[in-house]
C-alpha positions in Angstrom: -1.8 12.3 -1.0 1.6 13.1 -2.4 1.9 15.9 0.2 0.9 13.7 3.1 3.0 11.6 5.4 0.1 9.5 6.7 -3.1 8.7 4.9 -6.3 7.3 6.5 -7.4 4.1 4.7 -10.8 3.1 6.0 -12.3 -0.2 4.9 -14.2 -0.1 1.7 -16.6 -2.9 0.5 -13.9 -5.3 1.8 -11.3 -5.0 4.6 -8.6 -4.0 2.0 -8.8 -0.8 0.1 -6.9 0.6 -3.0 -6.3 3.7 -0.9 -3.7 1.7 1.1 -1.7 1.0 -2.0 -2.2 4.5 -3.4 -0.9 6.0 -0.1 2.2 3.7 -0.3 2.9 4.7 -3.9 2.7 8.3 -2.9 5.3 7.9 -0.1 2.7 8.1 2.8 2.3 5.5 5.5 -1.2 4.0 5.5 -3.4 4.3 8.6 -5.9 1.4 8.4 -9.1 0.6 10.1 -8.4 -3.1 10.0 -5.4 -5.0 8.7 -5.5 -7.9 6.3 -3.1 -10.4 4.6 -2.7 -8.0 1.6 -1.0 -5.5 3.8 1.6 -8.0 5.2 5.2 -6.7 5.1 4.1 -3.0 4.8 4.8 -0.5 7.6 1.4 0.8 8.6 -0.5 2.1 11.6 -4.0 1.4 12.9 -6.6 4.1 13.4 -6.8 3.0 17.0 -3.1 3.8 17.5 -2.1 7.0 19.2 -1.1 9.4 16.4 1.6 10.9 18.6 3.4 7.6 18.1 3.3 7.7 14.3 6.7 7.9 12.7 7.5 8.7 9.1 10.9 8.2 7.5 12.2 8.2 3.9 13.5 4.6 4.5 10.0 3.5 5.5 8.3 5.3 2.5 10.8 3.7 0.1 10.2 0.3 1.7 6.5 0.6 1.3 6.8 1.9 -2.3 9.1 -0.9 -3.4 6.9 -3.6 -1.8 3.8 -2.0 -3.4 5.5 -2.0 -6.8 6.5 -5.6 -6.4 3.1 -6.8 -5.4 1.1 -4.8 -8.0 3.3 -5.2 -11.0 2.8 -8.0 -13.5 6.1 -9.4 -14.6 6.7 -8.8 -18.4 6.8 -12.6 -19.2 3.4 -13.2 -17.6 1.9 -10.1 -19.3 3.2 -11.4 -22.6 1.7 -14.8 -22.0 -1.7 -13.3 -21.2 -1.7 -11.0 -24.2 -0.9 -13.9 -26.5 -3.9 -15.8 -25.2 -6.2 -13.1 -26.4 -5.1 -13.3 -30.1 
Protein backbone atom coordinates (compact mmCIF):
# COMPACT_ATOMS: atom_id res chain seq x y z
CA UNK A 1 0.00 0.00 0.00
CA UNK A 2 2.80 2.41 0.81
CA UNK A 3 3.95 2.26 -2.83
CA UNK A 4 0.45 2.83 -4.24
CA UNK A 5 -1.24 6.06 -5.19
CA UNK A 6 -4.71 4.49 -5.26
CA UNK A 7 -6.01 1.50 -3.29
CA UNK A 8 -9.16 -0.50 -4.02
CA UNK A 9 -11.36 -0.63 -0.91
CA UNK A 10 -14.25 -3.01 -1.55
CA UNK A 11 -16.97 -3.36 1.05
CA UNK A 12 -16.32 -5.84 3.82
CA UNK A 13 -18.99 -7.15 6.16
CA UNK A 14 -20.19 -3.54 6.29
CA UNK A 15 -20.13 -0.70 3.77
CA UNK A 16 -17.02 0.72 5.48
CA UNK A 17 -13.70 -1.08 5.58
CA UNK A 18 -10.45 -0.63 7.50
CA UNK A 19 -8.65 -0.76 4.17
CA UNK A 20 -10.00 2.75 3.48
CA UNK A 21 -8.22 4.15 6.53
CA UNK A 22 -5.10 2.04 5.95
CA UNK A 23 -4.88 3.45 2.43
CA UNK A 24 -5.23 7.01 3.72
CA UNK A 25 -2.55 6.42 6.36
CA UNK A 26 -0.19 5.14 3.64
CA UNK A 27 -0.67 8.20 1.43
CA UNK A 28 -2.89 6.50 -1.14
CA UNK A 29 -6.31 7.71 -2.22
CA UNK A 30 -9.04 5.15 -1.46
CA UNK A 31 -11.18 3.82 -4.29
CA UNK A 32 -14.43 2.62 -2.75
CA UNK A 33 -17.23 0.35 -3.83
CA UNK A 34 -19.75 2.42 -1.84
CA UNK A 35 -19.36 5.52 0.25
CA UNK A 36 -20.58 5.96 3.82
CA UNK A 37 -20.65 8.68 6.51
CA UNK A 38 -17.34 7.44 7.97
CA UNK A 39 -15.63 8.60 4.76
CA UNK A 40 -17.02 12.16 4.87
CA UNK A 41 -14.35 14.79 4.30
CA UNK A 42 -11.87 12.41 2.66
CA UNK A 43 -10.81 12.71 -0.95
CA UNK A 44 -11.79 9.40 -2.53
CA UNK A 45 -12.92 7.85 -5.79
CA UNK A 46 -15.61 5.32 -6.56
CA UNK A 47 -14.90 2.08 -8.38
CA UNK A 48 -17.47 3.12 -10.99
CA UNK A 49 -15.45 6.30 -11.77
CA UNK A 50 -13.24 6.31 -14.84
CA UNK A 51 -9.67 5.62 -13.57
CA UNK A 52 -8.32 8.01 -16.21
CA UNK A 53 -9.86 10.79 -14.10
CA UNK A 54 -8.13 9.78 -10.87
CA UNK A 55 -5.73 12.44 -9.63
CA UNK A 56 -3.16 12.03 -6.87
CA UNK A 57 -1.31 14.90 -5.19
CA UNK A 58 0.82 15.23 -2.12
CA UNK A 59 -1.64 17.82 -0.80
CA UNK A 60 -4.52 15.34 -1.10
CA UNK A 61 -2.51 12.55 0.51
CA UNK A 62 -1.60 14.80 3.45
CA UNK A 63 -5.22 15.97 3.81
CA UNK A 64 -6.47 12.35 3.98
CA UNK A 65 -3.68 11.34 6.36
CA UNK A 66 -4.40 14.21 8.76
CA UNK A 67 -8.15 13.59 8.70
CA UNK A 68 -7.59 9.88 9.32
CA UNK A 69 -5.28 10.61 12.23
CA UNK A 70 -7.82 13.02 13.68
CA UNK A 71 -10.73 10.58 13.37
CA UNK A 72 -8.87 7.50 14.60
CA UNK A 73 -6.83 8.92 17.46
CA UNK A 74 -8.16 8.96 21.00
CA UNK A 75 -7.30 12.24 22.74
CA UNK A 76 -4.92 11.65 25.69
CA UNK A 77 -7.39 12.95 28.29
CA UNK A 78 -10.10 10.50 27.13
CA UNK A 79 -7.64 7.63 27.09
CA UNK A 80 -6.54 8.48 30.62
CA UNK A 81 -10.17 8.58 31.79
CA UNK A 82 -10.89 5.18 30.28
CA UNK A 83 -7.75 3.63 31.73
CA UNK A 84 -8.59 4.93 35.19
CA UNK A 85 -12.00 3.24 35.01
CA UNK A 86 -10.37 -0.15 34.72
CA UNK A 87 -8.35 0.16 37.95
